[in-house]
N, C-alpha and C positions, 0 to 999 in steps of 0.2 A: 506587354506595349503593342499596340497596333500601327501600321504605317502612318496612318493619320496624325497619332498621337507623336509618333515619331517626328513626323514632319514639321511639327508645331511646337517642339522642343528642341530649342538651340542649345541647350546645356549638352542635353543627352546627344545629340549630333556632333559636339564638339569630342565629346568624351569618346564615342564609338570612333570618330576618325581619328582620333590621336591612338588608340588603341590598335587600330588597324595599321596605322604608320610603325607601330612597333613590331605588330604581328608579320607583316609583310618583310622587313627588316631582319627580323629571325629567320623568316623561309628563306630569305636570299642567302643568309650565313648556311643555312642547311644544303644550301643547294650542291655544295662540295660533292656530298654522298646522295643527293636527294633522287636526283633521275632516276638514276638505276635503281635504287632500293624502294623508291615510291613514283611509279610512273603515272598512277592516277592523279597526281596532282599537276596543273596546270602551272609549272614555274613561272613561264612567262607571263602570266595573267597576274600572280601576285607579285612580283616585281614591278609590273606595268602599274597596278594599283596602288602600291607605294608610293610611286613616283608621282603620278598624279595627285595623290593626297598631299605629297608634301610641295610640289612646284605649281600645281594648278588649282590650289585650294578654292579659288574664286569660281571654279566651274565644275565644281562635285556634283554629282547628281544624286541627291539624296535617295532616289528609288534605286540606284545601283548599289551604293553603300548598303541599303536596307536588304535587297535582294541576295547580296553577297555575306551578308550575317546570316541571314536566313537559310540559304541554300548551300553555300560553299564551306561557312565554318564548322559545321557538323561533321562533313567529311574530313576537313584537314584535322580536326580535333580529335576522330577516331586514329587517323594515321601517326599523328604524334603520340597518342598515348599506347599506341602497339611499339612504337619505335622506342619510348622511354621503358616500357616493360622489358623490352628486350636488351635494353642496356643497364635496367638496374639490377640484374638478376645479380644473387650474392657471389664473391669470388671464391675460388676454391680455397683460399686460406682462412675464412670466416666460419668459426663454429656454429652448429647449429645449438639454437635455443633450448636449453635441458628443461624448461619450464615443466 
């Protein structure tokens, strides 16, 4: 989907904005340990985006949301995947699969 299609599709806009609200809330919760572990994330900007989507929904810029999804989310995805892969390592009590 390109920006022009996104701009004309209110259902997709609503879905993307809702998912962004959820994502920004999750990022806020990660902030407890995040800034030190992942300084490449603009924690303040994610908080601000979530607050704006929740409280100023009548002034949301389709272009800003689009650019955030296109430019910022891939970076955040890589960081989250890295964090999850580090925390999902098997514990020492786990026996290796004898397969």
